[in-house]
N, C-alpha and C positions, 0 to 999 in steps of 0.2 A: 828649703834653701832659697826660695824666691826672694824673701825679705833680705837675707844676707847678700844675695847677688845684687839686688837693687841698691842697697846701702854701699856696697863696694863700687858699683857704677858711679855713685855720687862722688866717692873719693877720687876715682879715676878722672872725673870731670873737673877736679880741683876744688870741690866743695868739701870743706872740713870744718868741724865744729865740735865742741864738747858733747853736745846732744847726739850728733851723728856717731861719734866714737862710743859714747855710752850705749846707744842703741845697738851698735854692732857687738859690743861686749856682752850685752844682755842676751842677744840672739845666740851667740856662741855658748853662753852658759846654758840656755834652754836646750841646746842640742848635745850638751855634755862635752864641750870642748873648752875646758877652762884655760888651757894654754893660749889658744887663739883669743879668748876673751881678755886675758891679761894684757896682751899687746895693745888692744884698743882702749881698755880701761885706764892703763897707764897714760896713754895719750890724752884721754879725757881729763884726767886730773892735772896733767901738765898744762893743758890749754885753759883750764879753769880750776884752780886750786880750791875754790869754794864750792865745788859741786859735790855736796855731801852724798847724794845717791850713788855717784860714781865711786867714791871712796868705799862705800858699803859693798858695792858689787865687786870692786877690786879685791877687797878683803875676802869676800866669799870665794872668788875665783882662786886666789892664792891658797886658801884652805883646801879647795877642791883638788889642788895639785899635790897636797901634802906639805906645802911650805907654810907650816903653821907659825914659825918664828916671824917671818915677814908679815904674815896675815895679822898677827898681834900688833906689830908696829904700825901697819897701814890703818888698821881699825882704830888704833889710838889717835892717829892723826885725823881720821875721819870723824871720830867722836868730838874732837876739839872744833872742827869745822862746823859740824851739825849744831853743836851747842851755841857757837858764835852766831849762827844764822837763825837760831830758834827752831831748828828742825828736831823737835823733841822725840817724835816717833822714830825717826831714822837713827838718832843717837841711841835710843833704847834698843833697837834691833842690833846695832853694831856692838853694843855691850854684850848682848847674848852671843853673837858670833865670836867676839873676842874671847869671852869666857870659854867657849867650846875649843877654840884653837889653843888657848893657854892650857887647858886640861889635856889636850892631845900631846902637848910637849912633855908632859910628866911621865 
Protein backbone atom coordinates (compact mmCIF):
# COMPACT_ATOMS: atom_id res chain seq x y z
CA UNK A 1 0.00 0.00 0.00
CA UNK A 2 3.00 2.33 0.25
CA UNK A 3 2.89 3.08 -3.48
CA UNK A 4 -0.83 3.78 -3.36
CA UNK A 5 -0.38 5.98 -0.29
CA UNK A 6 2.40 7.92 -2.02
CA UNK A 7 0.31 8.42 -5.14
CA UNK A 8 -2.67 9.55 -3.06
CA UNK A 9 -0.42 12.00 -1.24
CA UNK A 10 0.49 13.52 -4.59
CA UNK A 11 -3.21 13.98 -5.40
CA UNK A 12 -3.79 15.60 -2.03
CA UNK A 13 -0.97 18.06 -2.77
CA UNK A 14 -2.79 19.07 -5.94
CA UNK A 15 -0.67 17.09 -8.35
CA UNK A 16 -2.88 15.38 -10.91
CA UNK A 17 -2.11 13.94 -14.31
CA UNK A 18 -3.16 11.12 -16.58
CA UNK A 19 -0.01 9.20 -15.63
CA UNK A 20 -0.70 9.59 -11.90
CA UNK A 21 -4.28 8.39 -12.33
CA UNK A 22 -3.17 5.51 -14.56
CA UNK A 23 -0.55 4.52 -11.97
CA UNK A 24 -3.12 4.56 -9.18
CA UNK A 25 -5.52 2.52 -11.26
CA UNK A 26 -2.86 -0.04 -12.05
CA UNK A 27 -1.83 -0.35 -8.42
CA UNK A 28 -5.44 -0.97 -7.40
CA UNK A 29 -5.72 -3.62 -10.11
CA UNK A 30 -2.60 -5.30 -8.75
CA UNK A 31 -4.13 -5.61 -5.27
CA UNK A 32 -7.45 -6.88 -6.65
CA UNK A 33 -9.59 -3.75 -6.20
CA UNK A 34 -11.03 -3.09 -9.67
CA UNK A 35 -13.71 -0.73 -8.31
CA UNK A 36 -11.09 1.66 -6.95
CA UNK A 37 -9.07 1.23 -10.14
CA UNK A 38 -12.04 2.28 -12.27
CA UNK A 39 -12.35 5.61 -10.47
CA UNK A 40 -8.77 6.57 -11.31
CA UNK A 41 -8.67 5.06 -14.78
CA UNK A 42 -11.83 6.93 -15.80
CA UNK A 43 -10.11 10.11 -14.67
CA UNK A 44 -6.97 9.19 -16.62
CA UNK A 45 -8.88 8.86 -19.91
CA UNK A 46 -10.87 11.99 -19.13
CA UNK A 47 -7.62 13.94 -18.67
CA UNK A 48 -6.06 12.37 -21.79
CA UNK A 49 -8.46 10.67 -24.18
CA UNK A 50 -5.47 9.47 -26.24
CA UNK A 51 -3.91 7.43 -23.40
CA UNK A 52 -4.32 3.96 -24.91
CA UNK A 53 -2.80 2.08 -21.96
CA UNK A 54 -5.33 3.72 -19.64
CA UNK A 55 -8.18 2.61 -21.90
CA UNK A 56 -6.82 -0.95 -21.77
CA UNK A 57 -6.56 -0.91 -17.98
CA UNK A 58 -10.04 0.59 -17.65
CA UNK A 59 -11.50 -2.15 -19.81
CA UNK A 60 -9.69 -4.77 -17.77
CA UNK A 61 -10.96 -3.24 -14.51
CA UNK A 62 -14.55 -3.10 -15.77
CA UNK A 63 -14.34 -6.75 -16.79
CA UNK A 64 -12.95 -7.49 -13.34
CA UNK A 65 -16.15 -6.16 -11.78
CA UNK A 66 -18.29 -8.23 -14.14
CA UNK A 67 -19.35 -5.18 -16.13
CA UNK A 68 -18.56 -6.82 -19.45
CA UNK A 69 -20.97 -4.72 -21.51
CA UNK A 70 -19.20 -1.49 -20.60
CA UNK A 71 -15.82 -3.21 -20.90
CA UNK A 72 -16.64 -4.10 -24.52
CA UNK A 73 -17.54 -0.46 -25.27
CA UNK A 74 -14.52 0.98 -23.45
CA UNK A 75 -12.15 -1.44 -25.15
CA UNK A 76 -13.63 -0.56 -28.55
CA UNK A 77 -12.86 3.10 -27.86
CA UNK A 78 -9.40 2.15 -26.63
CA UNK A 79 -8.69 0.11 -29.76
CA UNK A 80 -9.55 3.14 -31.90
CA UNK A 81 -7.20 5.31 -29.84
CA UNK A 82 -4.39 2.75 -29.94
CA UNK A 83 -4.68 2.29 -33.70
CA UNK A 84 -4.72 6.05 -34.26
CA UNK A 85 -1.57 6.39 -32.14
CA UNK A 86 0.16 3.41 -33.71
CA UNK A 87 0.14 1.42 -30.45
CA UNK A 88 -0.16 -1.90 -32.26
CA UNK A 89 0.57 -4.16 -29.28
CA UNK A 90 -1.86 -2.35 -26.97
CA UNK A 91 -4.59 -2.57 -29.63
CA UNK A 92 -3.91 -6.29 -30.02
CA UNK A 93 -4.16 -6.86 -26.25
CA UNK A 94 -7.40 -4.89 -26.07
CA UNK A 95 -8.90 -7.00 -28.85
CA UNK A 96 -8.20 -10.11 -26.75
CA UNK A 97 -9.76 -8.53 -23.63
CA UNK A 98 -12.73 -7.30 -25.67
CA UNK A 99 -13.32 -10.77 -27.11
CA UNK A 100 -13.26 -12.28 -23.61
CA UNK A 101 -15.77 -9.73 -22.32
CA UNK A 102 -17.96 -10.20 -25.38
CA UNK A 103 -17.93 -13.96 -24.78
CA UNK A 104 -18.84 -13.43 -21.13
CA UNK A 105 -21.97 -11.58 -22.23
CA UNK A 106 -23.33 -14.61 -24.07
